[in-house]
Each structure stands twice: as structure tokens, then as C-alpha cells.
Kinemage of the C-alpha trace (Angstrom):
@kinemage 1
@onewidth
@group {chain A} dominant
@subgroup {mainchain}
@vectorlist {calphas} color= white
{ca unk a 1} P -0.153 -0.316 0.137
{ca unk a 2} L 1.095 3.286 -0.718
{ca unk a 3} L 1.458 5.056 1.871
{ca unk a 4} L 0.057 8.795 0.627
{ca unk a 5} L -2.944 6.839 -0.962
{ca unk a 6} L -4.629 7.038 2.543
{ca unk a 7} L -4.532 11.077 3.097
{ca unk a 8} L -8.571 11.636 2.892
{ca unk a 9} L -9.087 14.476 0.468
{ca unk a 10} L -11.148 15.743 -2.024
{ca unk a 11} L -12.041 14.044 -5.813
{ca unk a 12} L -9.664 16.975 -7.163
{ca unk a 13} L -6.782 17.409 -4.329
{ca unk a 14} L -3.617 16.436 -4.719
{ca unk a 15} L -0.974 16.605 -1.834
{ca unk a 16} L 2.462 17.580 -1.705
{ca unk a 17} L 4.457 14.326 -0.697
{ca unk a 18} L 7.431 14.969 2.383
{ca unk a 19} L 9.314 12.061 3.608
{ca unk a 20} L 11.263 11.859 6.263
{ca unk a 21} L 14.543 13.449 6.564
{ca unk a 22} L 13.969 14.903 2.925
{ca unk a 23} L 13.015 18.049 0.880
{ca unk a 24} L 9.677 18.014 0.048
{ca unk a 25} L 8.789 17.141 -3.582
{ca unk a 26} L 5.626 19.741 -4.362
{ca unk a 27} L 2.593 18.288 -6.521
{ca unk a 28} L 0.404 20.060 -6.137
{ca unk a 29} L -1.593 22.221 -3.782
{ca unk a 30} L -5.079 20.690 -1.667
{ca unk a 31} L -6.463 20.592 1.442
{ca unk a 32} L -6.315 17.357 3.313
{ca unk a 33} L -9.566 16.352 5.451
{ca unk a 34} L -10.019 14.234 8.014
{ca unk a 35} L -11.928 10.800 7.107
{ca unk a 36} L -14.991 9.857 8.444
{ca unk a 37} L -15.142 6.588 10.437
{ca unk a 38} L -16.302 3.295 8.783
{ca unk a 39} L -18.184 2.692 12.303
{ca unk a 40} L -20.139 5.012 15.235
{ca unk a 41} L -17.783 6.336 18.078
{ca unk a 42} L -19.764 3.374 20.296
{ca unk a 43} L -19.028 0.205 18.167
{ca unk a 44} L -15.537 -0.779 19.872
{ca unk a 45} L -17.144 -0.896 23.021
{ca unk a 46} L -16.392 -1.896 25.491
{ca unk a 47} L -13.081 -2.578 23.603
{ca unk a 48} L -12.507 1.350 23.311
{ca unk a 49} L -15.238 3.500 24.203
{ca unk a 50} L -17.011 5.983 22.928
{ca unk a 51} L -14.701 8.377 24.429
{ca unk a 52} L -11.675 8.088 23.427
{ca unk a 53} L -13.065 7.009 19.679
{ca unk a 54} L -14.669 10.489 19.716
{ca unk a 55} L -11.801 12.685 21.039
{ca unk a 56} L -9.067 10.417 19.363
{ca unk a 57} L -10.722 10.943 15.898
{ca unk a 58} L -12.326 14.249 15.987
{ca unk a 59} L -9.751 16.588 18.079
{ca unk a 60} L -6.004 14.538 17.622
{ca unk a 61} L -6.490 13.337 14.324
{ca unk a 62} L -8.686 16.884 13.372
{ca unk a 63} L -4.936 18.355 15.054
{ca unk a 64} L -2.748 16.280 12.876
{ca unk a 65} L -4.648 17.426 9.644
{ca unk a 66} L -5.149 20.874 10.639
{ca unk a 67} L -1.627 21.059 10.817
{ca unk a 68} L -0.285 19.744 7.940
{ca unk a 69} L -2.536 21.997 5.702
{ca unk a 70} L -1.115 24.768 7.503
{ca unk a 71} L 2.270 23.706 7.141
{ca unk a 72} L 1.603 22.878 3.515
{ca unk a 73} L 0.430 26.835 3.545
{ca unk a 74} L 3.660 28.220 4.792
{ca unk a 75} L 5.169 25.475 2.399
{ca unk a 76} L 3.765 27.284 -1.062
{ca unk a 77} L 4.968 30.329 0.353
{ca unk a 78} L 8.355 29.474 1.154
{ca unk a 79} L 11.383 31.301 -0.659
{ca unk a 80} L 14.546 29.772 0.210
{ca unk a 81} L 16.237 25.875 1.362
{ca unk a 82} L 15.983 27.821 5.184
{ca unk a 83} L 12.669 27.864 5.131
{ca unk a 84} L 11.889 24.676 3.361
{ca unk a 85} L 14.054 22.788 6.193
{ca unk a 86} L 12.612 24.587 8.754
{ca unk a 87} L 9.251 23.384 8.086
{ca unk a 88} L 10.261 19.533 7.645
{ca unk a 89} L 9.686 19.118 11.179
{ca unk a 90} L 5.763 20.201 10.827
{ca unk a 91} L 5.571 18.284 7.841
{ca unk a 92} L 6.727 15.540 9.025
{ca unk a 93} L 4.899 15.106 12.739
{ca unk a 94} L 1.603 16.609 11.187
{ca unk a 95} L 1.731 14.606 7.781
{ca unk a 96} L 2.693 11.034 10.051
{ca unk a 97} L -0.427 11.584 12.210
{ca unk a 98} L -2.418 11.633 9.191
{ca unk a 99} L -0.848 8.647 7.647
{ca unk a 100} L -1.187 6.622 10.415
{ca unk a 101} L -4.402 7.883 11.853
{ca unk a 102} L -5.761 7.021 8.340
{ca unk a 103} L -4.522 3.728 8.353
{ca unk a 104} L -5.673 3.089 12.159
{ca unk a 105} L -9.271 3.422 12.032
{ca unk a 106} L -9.356 1.237 9.225
{ca unk a 107} L -7.130 -1.219 11.314
{ca unk a 108} L -10.033 -1.495 13.393
{ca unk a 109} L -13.829 -2.753 13.064
{ca unk a 110} L -16.599 -4.109 15.468
{ca unk a 111} L -16.375 -7.149 17.139
{ca unk a 112} L -20.045 -7.678 16.148
{ca unk a 113} L -18.508 -7.606 12.409
{ca unk a 114} L -15.239 -8.231 11.336
{ca unk a 115} L -13.473 -7.528 14.421
{ca unk a 116} L -10.588 -9.590 15.954
{ca unk a 117} L -11.493 -12.413 13.684
{ca unk a 118} L -8.423 -13.542 11.668
{ca unk a 119} L -10.179 -16.354 8.946
{ca unk a 120} L -7.942 -18.989 7.620
{ca unk a 121} L -6.032 -17.609 4.032
{ca unk a 122} L -2.733 -16.113 3.517
{ca unk a 123} L -2.392 -13.594 6.515
{ca unk a 124} L -2.469 -16.404 8.969
{ca unk a 125} L -0.485 -19.127 6.811
{ca unk a 126} L 2.123 -16.340 6.932
{ca unk a 127} L 2.297 -15.287 10.886
{ca unk a 128} L 2.484 -19.088 11.721
{ca unk a 129} L 5.390 -19.098 9.144
{ca unk a 130} L 6.951 -16.321 10.819
{ca unk a 131} L 6.481 -16.429 14.292
{ca unk a 132} L 5.520 -19.529 14.810
{ca unk a 133} L 1.675 -18.716 16.272
{ca unk a 134} L -1.014 -16.338 15.724
{ca unk a 135} L -0.670 -16.267 19.629
{ca unk a 136} L 3.075 -16.064 19.658
{ca unk a 137} L 2.728 -13.036 17.141
{ca unk a 138} L 0.371 -11.432 19.392
{ca unk a 139} L 2.001 -11.703 22.743
{ca unk a 140} L 5.363 -10.224 20.602
{ca unk a 141} L 3.546 -7.636 18.998
{ca unk a 142} L 2.177 -6.825 22.079
{ca unk a 143} L 5.799 -7.103 24.377
{ca unk a 144} L 7.529 -4.920 21.724
{ca unk a 145} L 5.005 -2.043 21.423
{ca unk a 146} L 4.249 -1.836 25.310
{ca unk a 147} L 8.059 -1.189 25.484
{ca unk a 148} L 8.149 2.296 23.081
{ca unk a 149} L 9.310 4.848 25.871
{ca unk a 150} L 6.810 8.030 25.639
{ca unk a 151} L 4.858 7.830 22.630
{ca unk a 152} L 4.397 6.182 19.250
{ca unk a 153} L 3.568 3.348 16.938
{ca unk a 154} L 3.991 -0.605 16.883
{ca unk a 155} L 3.976 -2.050 13.159
{ca unk a 156} L 3.508 -5.446 11.812
{ca unk a 157} L 5.202 -4.708 8.935
{ca unk a 158} L 5.970 -6.443 5.453
{ca unk a 159} L 9.367 -6.590 4.380
{ca unk a 160} L 9.937 -6.207 0.808
{ca unk a 161} L 13.456 -7.433 0.684
{ca unk a 162} L 13.338 -10.759 2.939
{ca unk a 163} L 9.286 -11.241 1.706
{ca unk a 164} L 8.715 -11.835 5.704
{ca unk a 165} L 6.131 -9.740 8.202
{ca unk a 166} L 8.185 -8.206 10.706
{ca unk a 167} L 7.349 -6.149 13.843
{ca unk a 168} L 8.916 -2.544 14.152
{ca unk a 169} L 8.103 0.385 16.476
{ca unk a 170} L 7.905 4.055 15.294
{ca unk a 171} L 8.629 7.267 17.433
{ca unk a 172} L 6.134 10.035 17.572
{ca unk a 173} L 3.994 10.221 14.705
{ca unk a 174} L 6.748 9.203 12.375
{ca unk a 175} L 4.997 7.091 9.604
{ca unk a 176} L 6.348 3.317 8.068
{ca unk a 177} L 8.524 3.964 5.321
{ca unk a 178} L 10.766 0.759 5.673
{ca unk a 179} L 8.144 -1.351 5.820
{ca unk a 180} L 4.888 -2.170 4.053
{ca unk a 181} L 2.374 -1.160 6.827
{ca unk a 182} L -0.016 -4.357 7.612
{ca unk a 183} L -1.397 -3.656 10.915
{ca unk a 184} L -0.168 -0.157 13.501
{ca unk a 185} L -1.311 0.058 16.664
{ca unk a 186} L -1.491 3.821 18.654
{ca unk a 187} L 0.252 3.733 22.145
{ca unk a 188} L 0.246 6.834 22.178
{ca unk a 189} L -1.741 7.855 25.725
{ca unk a 190} L -4.634 9.488 24.035
{ca unk a 191} L -5.478 5.801 22.466
{ca unk a 192} L -5.978 4.363 25.675
{ca unk a 193} L -5.510 6.438 28.804
{ca unk a 194} L -8.931 7.575 29.300
{ca unk a 195} L -10.443 3.998 29.803
{ca unk a 196} L -7.144 1.829 30.315
{ca unk a 197} L -5.351 4.647 32.551
{ca unk a 198} L -1.378 3.539 32.449
{ca unk a 199} L -1.518 0.087 32.314
{ca unk a 200} L -0.692 -0.405 28.751
{ca unk a 201} L -0.864 -3.939 28.625
{ca unk a 202} L -4.777 -4.229 28.768
{ca unk a 203} L -5.116 -1.769 26.084
{ca unk a 204} L -2.876 -4.193 24.082
{ca unk a 205} L -4.578 -7.126 24.954
{ca unk a 206} L -7.855 -5.756 24.579
{ca unk a 207} L -7.195 -4.247 20.901
{ca unk a 208} L -6.765 -7.771 19.327
{ca unk a 209} L -10.927 -8.151 19.966
{ca unk a 210} L -11.507 -4.611 17.320
{ca unk a 211} L -8.022 -5.147 14.869
{ca unk a 212} L -9.928 -5.722 11.389
{ca unk a 213} L -7.858 -9.013 9.863
{ca unk a 214} L -9.781 -8.651 6.502
{ca unk a 215} L -8.288 -5.484 6.103
{ca unk a 216} L -4.780 -6.420 7.312
{ca unk a 217} L -5.184 -9.557 5.014
{ca unk a 218} L -5.957 -7.372 2.237
{ca unk a 219} L -3.032 -4.724 3.014
{ca unk a 220} L -0.883 -8.084 2.743
{ca unk a 221} L -2.053 -9.505 -0.034
{ca unk a 222} L -1.313 -6.068 -1.790
{ca unk a 223} L 2.490 -5.845 -0.374
{ca unk a 224} L 3.668 -8.844 -1.745
{ca unk a 225} L 3.090 -7.868 -5.611
């Protein structure tokens, strides 16, 4: 999956492609928008509360969208390499926040629908091959994600070089660029604190009940090609 393809935008919008630690490549100017959730705010209960989902989506993600639009507006007014360099942190942080959260919402599904259900198929076979079992994969992913110091993301990524699934992390809102993202778990406090306080393991154990494995398998199949 191309990371930039998950940006929500109008049909006529294009966007600025910005890669970490590189100068931006300006394609065209366009307003990024907050994507609609494919489910109601309370649909992931009891595993993720309505209050968390509403704040996380309508406030936190909206802030990244606003910050990205503001940074891109400044980018178009930049007149020197120094100006471009000065904008990189804002573009990376807000652009990454928009990319990561746009992926995250699709990463989840109500338990009453597809959430938590991993059918027999290519993804399940790959998880067993690369981690020994599905349970071992979840255990390792939880351990690696919980060990992040501060804020960040835990990822199941596909390594195109080794053709294997691997568990990796990114700090803050850095998007996953070195792998194709299959599953991402937000470990920022705004994703869980109102419900799980400081007990990260409880949040990480609960979230598997609403992981959209059907979407994850779709990404996996796309990543292999």
C-alpha cells in the first residue's frame, strides 16, 4: 500500500509528498480532510470506549490535519532552502499523524462484525510461518509495542527484501517507511488512557478484539506484489 494513498482528500485534491529527512516534493496544493470513520464512535465498545474514539478522531486526528494543511500552506510560500528545511518537522509530524491515523481507523472493526476474527488464509499462514503461531505473534507484538518509551506506534510490517512479516516500532507520529504497514497500533496515551489509565498491557490485549484482520490481509496481499 502506498502510504500517501490513504490521505483523505476531495476528488480534485492532490497533495505534497514529504518523506522523512528529505526535502518535500511539491505535487500540487490541496486541503487534507478528516476521513469519516467506517463505524460509529461507540461501535468498538467495550474494548475501546466511545469517549476515546470521539476525542481521538474528532480532536487529535483533526489537529494533525489542521497542522498539515498549515505547514503545506507555508511550504508554498517558502522562498529559500532554509525555509523548506524549517518546515520539515511540522510536515513530518502532522503528515505522519494523518497517515498513521487514517490507516488506524481502517485497522479496526467492531467485534460484532469482522473485529478480532482472523480467517484461514494467506495472512494467517504467514503469521504462523514467521512467528510460530498467531498467539505468539500477538504476544510479541504486545511486548514490543508496550516497550516503546514515550509515544509511538507498534507495527506489523511486510519486509519486501526478506518477504517476511516483522514487528517494528516508530517514534512519535513517524510513519512506517521501511516496510509496508499491515497492522498499526497507536500507543500514544490519547489512544487508551481515559479507559485503561497507565496499564498499557490491558489496552494492547483488548485491542485484538477489534483488529480488522480482513483489512490487514488485504494490505498483506497488496504488499506482496
